[in-house]
N, C-alpha and C positions, 0 to 999 in steps of 0.2 A: 762943412756944408755933406762933400764926399763920404768921407768919415763916418756922417751919421747918415744917409742913408747908407753904407756898405752895412754899415750893421745895424742899422733894417733887416737888408734882406738876409741877413747869413742868420742871424737872434732863431738859438735855438727852443724854443715854447713849447712845451709837452703838453697834448689836453688830456692825456689818459698818465697817468705815473707807474713812468717806468726807467728803467738808471741810463745810463748812454750805456756806450756797446761802440764804443770810437777808438779805433787807437791811432797812433804815428807808425804809419809805413818805413820802414828805417832805406835810407838813399843806398840801394846798392848797386853794382854793377847789372848792365843786363847778361841774362844769361845766355849763350848761344842758341839752346835750345826752342830760344822762344822759338822761332819764325818755322822751328819743324811740328814745335807742339801744339799749331795752330791750322798746320796743315795737313796734321793726321786725326784734327776731334772732326766729331760729328757734330750739328745743331751748331747752338747757337753756344759760340765762345765765350770761355771766365776767363779773364787774365789784367794782367796789369798794365795796364798803356804803359809804355815808354817810346821816350824819342834815338831812331836809331843812329841819324846825326853822330850824336853827341855821343853817343856808346854809352854813359850811362843817365839815370831818369834827371827829367831837367829838374834844376834848381825849384822851379812853382811844385809846388808841393798839392797840386789839385787831389790826389785821389790822397793824399793823404786820411788818417784815423786817430782819434785823440786814444792815449791810453789814458791805464782808470784813477781816476786820480787830479788829472792833468787841469787845469784852470781852464775853464770854458770858455772864458769870454777874453783869457789874452789866446789864446786858440784860436779865438776868431777874429784877435786883430790880426793876428800872423798870416792868418791867410788872406787876410780881404788886402795888407797890404803888396800883395800877388796879385788880386784879380785887375784886369784893368779901369783905367779912370773914366765914371760914371760919362764923361761929355768926351772918349771916347771911343764910346759903347755905338753911340750914331752922329756922323759925321755930316751931317743936312738937318736942317729943321723939322716939327713934327710936319710942319705945309709940306713941304719937300718930300719927308719920308711917304704920309698917306700917297701921294701925289703916282710914286713909283710904287705905293703898293703894288695893285694888282700886276704892272709888268711883272716884279721876280716873280709872284705868283706863278705867271705863267711859262718864264724860267726854268724855272724849281719843279715846275709838272714836266717840264722836258728833262733832266737828269734822268739817265738811266742804274746811274751809283752808286754808294754814299762820298764813294769820290768826286762825283760831277758833283754835287752836292756842299762838299766841301770844300768845290774849287769856286763855289758859285760866294759863297758866304767870304769865301776874301781877298773881289768882288767887291759883291752890294753885303753891307751893316742889316742886317736884316732884324725889325723890331720884337721886339714880346715876343704877340701873338705868333709870328713867324720865326721865330728858332721852335718854335711844336710842332709849327710846319716841316718844318728842313729834317728833325729828328723822325719827322710819322715816315716822310718819306725817302729816307734813307732805308728805313725796317721795310719800304711797300715797296722801291727795289732792291731788294733782296730774296719775297717772300717767293719770286719764282724759276731764279735759277737753281741748274745742279747745286747736289752735293761742294762738290771739289774748287769749284764759280764762286757761289760764297764763301767757303771757308776764303780763299782767294783773295777774295773784296772785302773782305768781314779783315785780311791783315794787312791788303789798304787804305784803309778805312783806322784801323785802330794806329799805322805809321806814319799820319796824314799829317802836317804840322797846324793845319784848322782843325783836326776832331778836338785837341784842345782849348783850343779855343773856343771854340761853341757852345762845348761843358760850361765852362767857367761864365760866358753870357749867357744860358739855358740856369742857373744855379741867380743869379742875380740878377735875371729873368720874373721868376717863380712866383714871385708875391704880386707881381704885374700883369699877373696870366689868366686869361678867363679859367674857371673852374676845369672847363673839360679839357681848353690846352692841357692844364697839368698832368688830364689819366692819360690822356692821347703819347705825353712826353714821357711818363714817366714806363708807359706800356711797350712804348717804341724802346726808346738803353736797357731794356731789361732782356728785351727781343736783339736788342743788336749784342747782345754781350757784358755790358757796363755791369765791372763788380759789384757786385750788390752792395756790399759793404761799402762804399768809396764815399766821401761825402755829397754826391750831385745826387744822386740813388738817397741816400738818408735825409736830404736838405728837401726833397720831393713826397716822400716820404712826414716828415714830418711836416712839413705843408700841405696836404690830403686830408691827416688830422686834426691840422686846425682850422680846416673848410669843411668837415665831411658833412654834419650839419647844416650845410649847404648847395651840397651833391645834391642836382637829379637826379632820376631815374639811369636816364643815358650814363649819367657821367661814372655812377654805382657799377655799371655793367662794366664800363671800362679797366676803373677800378680795378675792379675783382678780378676783370681777364687778368692784371696784369701780378699781380698777391695771388696769384693760382699757379704760378710761375717763379716762382719765389721762395728762398729756403725762410724756413720758425729765428727770426732774429725776436729781438725784441719792442722792436719801431714795428716790423709785418704784422706780430704778432695782438701789439695796442691794438693799432689799426684794425684787423681782423676782428678782434670783439666791437671793436665802436661800428661797421658797418653791421654787426649783428643785430648790434643793437636798432641798429637807424634799419635794417630791412624786414627785424621784425617789424615796429612802428608803422610802415609805411607802405607793409603787406598787402592792405587792400588795394590803395592810389596805383600796384604796380598796373602796367597795361600792357604791355611790353612784353611775345612769350620769352625772346633772344634772352631779355634783360631777367629774368626771374630765372632760365637757367642754366646764366652766366652764376649769379647770385645762388641760388640752389647748387655746383660746383662748392664753389667758396667754400659757402658755412655749412652745405652739410654734416659732409663727414663728422665735426666733432658735435655739431651746435644737440640739445638738446631732445629728447624729444618732445619735446613738447611746439616744440620751430617745425620740426620734419614735419611735420603730421600737421601745421601751418601750411607748408610750401607746397605737403599736397593736396590739400582742399585746393590751395589759389592755384594750383596746377591744372585738374581736376573741372574749377567751374571755367578753365581756356582753355581746354579741348578743343573747342567749337573752330578755335582761332590757329591748331595747330597744322600746315603747310608740311609737305615731308621731308626738310627737313632737321626744323621743329621735333619731329616724332625718334628720328634717327638721333640728334642730338638727348630727347628726351632721356632716351633709357641707356647709352651710355652717359646719361649726369647722375641715373639713380642705380646704374652700374658702381659711378667713383664712390657713392655714398652709401648702398649699400642698402636702399631704400626700397625694397621689394614693392611695389602698389600690384595688386592686381591688374586693380580697375583702372588705371593707366597706365599698367604695358599693354590690355588689350588692348587701350585706343588706338597708343604706338603700333601696333605692331597689324591691327589691321588697317592701317593707315603706308605701312611700307608692302604686306601684301597685293596691296589693288595698282603701289608703283613700281613692282618689284620689275617692272624694265625699262626703270626709269634710275637708278642706282649705279651708281659706279659700284669696283671691287670693293677697294678697301674698309666704303664702310657698309655695303651692305656684310665683311668678315667681320668687322667692328659691331655689329648690331649681334651678330649670330655667339660673337662672343661674352658682349653683355649679358645678352641671354644665361649664357654657363657661368659666368662669374655670379647672378645671380639665380640661378636654380631653379629656373622660370623656359614654359621648353611650352610653344605656344605652337601642336602639331599642324595647324596649318599654316603657318608662316613655315614651318621647315620642311610641312611638304614641298611647297608652293616653288620655294628656294630649290627645293631639290633637283624637281619639274623641268627648275626654266634652266638652272646652270648646266641641264642633261643637256634638252633642246637646243642650244645653243655653245655645244660643245667646244666648237671649234676655236672659239676669239677670247675662248680662256688660255691662259700656259699653261702648263704642263705643273710648276711652281702654287700654279691659286689654283688648281681643280685640285694637288695632291692640302691645300690647307685645308681647301672645303671639307673633304674627304676625314680632318683630321679633328677641326671644327664639331661635325658632324658627331661624331665617335666619341666625342669627352660629352658631347649631349648626350650618347647611351640609346643616339638614334639613328634607327637606319635608315638612311634615304636610297630606297629602291633605286626607284629610277638613276639617278646618277651613278650607281656601287651599277647598275647590269652598262651602262654607256661608258664607263671607266672602262669596263674590263676586255668590251671591242675594243677599245683603243691599246690597251698592253700587249691581248693577242694577236692587235694585224704589224709590232713594231716594238718585240717587250727591250730589246737594244735599244730605244732613246732613256731606258729610264737610267738613271745612275745610282747608286748602292744606293746614300739614304732614301731614290724614290722605294726603293724596292724593300724597306724596314719600314719605310712608314705605308705600305701599301696591305703586305703580311698583317702589322697590328692590325688596319681598320680594317682587314675583309675576315680576320679571325677573331675578332672583337665582336666583330657587330657579328659573326655564327652565317654570312648573310652565301644561301645556296642558291648557285649561279643553274642549277639543271643541268640540264644543254649542254654547257657551257663549262662546268667546273675543270672539268678533267686535264682541256684546251688549257685554259686562266691558268692552274695552277702547275703542270709543264712548262708554261710560256717563261712564270715567273723563276722554274730553277732553271732552269735554264740559261736566263741573262744573270741568278745566282749564281750557278756554277762559274761564271765568267769571272767574278767578280773573288774569290777564294781565295783568293792570296795576296787580294789587301784587304783579309776580313779581319776588321781586330777579333782574341778568340770572344771576348763578351757580345762582341757582335750577330757572332757565330750562332753561341749557345739560344742566344733572344731568335734569334729569326729561323732555328731549329726549333725551338718549341714554338712561336707561331703555327709554320708550319704543321707540327703532330697537330696541334689543336682544331688543325683544317684537315684533319686524316692524310692529310701528303706528305709523305718519306721521300724527297730523291735519299739516294743510295753512297754517289760522289761530296753533298755537304754531310751529311749523320759521318759518314768513315773519318772528313777532317773536324767531325766535333771530338771523338772520341779516339782520335790517333794517342798518342803518348805526350806529344809537343804541343798540343793543346789543351791536354786535362796540364802536364806541369805549368802550364804558361796561367792557367785560371786559378790551379792551387797556392801557387809562388805570387798574385795577389790576396790568395785574402780575401774570396770572394764572399762574402754575407749571407744571411739563409735569405736569402730572395734567387740565389741564382740557386742556391741548395733543390729550394724549391723548386728551380724551372728546372735540374736534373732529376728531379725526383717524380716530375713528368714525366720529362722524353722513356725515366727508366718505364714507368709503368703503361705509357702507348707502347713501344718497343714489346712487355710483357702477352701485353690486353690486350691491342690491333694487328698482332703479328701479323708484321707487314712483310710481302714479299722484298726480299732480300739476297744479293750474289751469295755472302755470307750470312753469318748471327754478327747481330752487333750489343752489345751489351755496354750496361751503365755500370765500372766498377763502385764496390763500395766506399772506396776513400770522395772517390766525390761528394753523395748524397746526403752526407751529416748523418744524424737523427731522425729518420724521417719517420717516428713517433708523434704524432701534430695532438697536440693539446685539446680535451676536449669542452668545448664553453659548458657555464652550465644551462641546468634545461627550462625549454621556453614555457613556461607558469601558465601561461594563455591556449600553447599547442598542448600539452603534455593532460590540463583539462577537458578539453574538447573534442581529445583524443580514446580518450578512459570512459569517457558520455559515452563516445560515438560507440564507443568496446563493449559496454557495460550490457547487453541483451545479448549477445555472442560469446557464445557456454566454448565456441570451437576456434576461436581467435584470440593468440598472446599475440602482445606488447613489451618487447624490449627497446629499452629510448637511449640514446646519446652511443649511438654503437661506432668505430671507428673502422673504415675495410683497406685492405689491401694497404695499412699502415700506410694512408693519405688520405683518402674522403673521411668527414664526418654525414651521416645519417645522425635526425637528431629522431628519424624512432624509424622502427621496424617489423610492421604487423604481417602475423604467420595466421593465413587461412589456410577452409579447404578449398581446391580448386571447385569454380562451379559447373555440374556437370560431371562432376568428375565421383563416381564408386567409390565405394569407401575400401584401405585398404583391407583386405582380409588372409587369415593364414594360408588360402591356397593360389590368391591371386598373384601375381607375377608383378602388380605396381607397391615402387616404395613409396614409404614415407615423403621422403623425398620427391617424389615426382606425382605425386599425387596433395603438395602441399605449391602454399603462391604465397612468395614469401613479399611485399610492397613496401620499399621505401620512401615513407616521408621526407621530404626536403621542406625544413622552409625557407621560404624562398623570397629576399631583400629586392626592394622592387627594381632596386640599380642590377638585380643582376637581367632582367628581363629588358628588350628590346624597349624604348618609350614610344606607351602607347598602341603596342600588343603584349601577347603572351608569348613573344619569341625566344626564350634564354639566348641569351653573348654566349661566344666561345667556356670558358672558363664551365662557369652549368652548363651548357649542354656534352663536353670532353664527358663528363662527368654522369650526367641521362647515356651518353652514348654507352662510358663504362659499365656502370651499373645493368642495362642490359646483359649483356656479355658476362655478368657474372652471375645470369639468374634472378636479376630485381623488378619489378614492376614500379619505375619510378613514379611520383604521384608530387607534384609541388601546391605546396600552402602558400598561399601568397603573404605580402602584408594585408592588403584589402581585407583577407578573409580575416584576419585574426584583429585587425583595427578596426573595420567600418563595419560592422556586424557584431549582433547584440549575441548573446553565448548559446542563445538555445538556434538564432542562424547559423553562429557558426560553427556547433554537433554539429546540423543539419548538415552542409555543405561538406563537412567534413568525414562524413559518416558516406552521402554519394561516390566520393571522391573514394574514396574505398569500396567501399559493396555498392557500386557501381550497379549491378545487375537489381539492386531492389532499392531503388531509388524511384521513387516517384517522382506523377509530372508537380507534386506540394511543391515541391521541395526548389531553391534555388537553381537558378543555372548554373553551371560549373565547369570546367575549361580540365578536358585534359593531356599530358604530353605529345607534343609528338612524338614521328619517330624524326 
């Protein structure tokens, strides 16, 4: 009878066609470094259980996995011989067990660590359902622990003599568990770090395959949470495919937002387009049920799946804006990061977040503030209120910033080209003062990046420049064989020194050996822009057009239009005005959206320094944006470009255009 029950428990029947993926683990001595590995890992551990008291793996190979070609029936028989007898699992009658069920659960609830649970199971034999409760309590007790404490407790758990017995019991009881208990037990074991290719995990996966059609909405959601954390294997892949079919069939019946999001997270990555559209439609039909956590989780789920649904994002962002003061840092930061991954920018959400962080500046650590600034910079959004408030913080105590902090601040403020106006010089001087103190600790590459960002800000502290252009630093950079991007940074520094002409104690120049090949390759002519320029200049006999010019071996201009200056008398033989002074050179620059701060016409750092230098060289910069070329008809496009080049002739009936600020 015992053998028949055991064989029934251990029967491996596949509902989905997949080959066996289990092999036998050899019996090897326990490595001395196992304990050290446990203490050095973050998050759930992935290692094989061992018995430290014996110094070797136990004779009962509970974690064994079959070799390909091995007879599975024979493996089942050998494994069953090492399992405890069914008569020994419960030492009381069923009626006695039912009477003590409630007291057992009360004692289980008092357990504060996995070892406490295992100690309890050594005194009382849990029933089939209580095995799942024990595993769930073991996982739950570690959730709120600090990382070091969690690693220590999990080490004790794997060393505990009752841990293997509990997993033996779980594998024997799985056939008698309720569906919810199976899903919870699997999720708990995965989170506790039980090896995913171990026999117990594979047994639960096979059982889930067999019962998948019986799983309710909540059970499917729990199972999806477990599978989302597991690596692909034949059983996992088969179960995911089965879940996709079940979810697609039952989608109209799903009533829980959280369950829908969990299944979207699991199935949406590789799901066909039709299923993703059904999931999106189902989510949109449930937006009236969204609470704040649902909105946050939905955005991260869409980022994970690459599902860019603007209607769904708009609803979620609106819910987050309304409750911005109730959202902790991690969730708010994850929302912004998910928006960046989805290439979605909600101006209202970004502005509200910036204002909220700026108004509560004192409650955030410096690290969190810099993370906010960094994610805003990656979103190409200039958080005006936050950057203003953080600049005051830097000015008041620049020495509190670490080198990493300083580099982050330089990158963000130079990239977004934020003008602090009256505070600008004080802010830059504070950064320079702090940066100079770190010169002995800076690597040559960090120094080059810092100087490049300072050049974008039109700030040239002499000690930092001298350190970069010293023979020792240049030799170190040359020995690292820095790539083309490093040469580009040196070219920018060289151009800023030549054109901006900062007042330095002694002249500084970048040696030609560091510049590489300065001549950039001009891209092909933009056909839309070229056609519109030619149409705009068709009736202007005095205007000349040149396309794709390279200026100072660094900047590429899409076009240069030379025309007489307005209200300027023409040069004559007796006039003292030269032809160059009587003409105006207009530099036409095609500007992608990524070159501007989102939601504005404000140029970001690289474009801003290009405009600054073109003005020094005598050009009048004119920006033609993607919106001008893509969203307008050919006639409207021509009228806009004509208005940009000949503003004195622009009529009130032409579309409104924006000119480059100073």
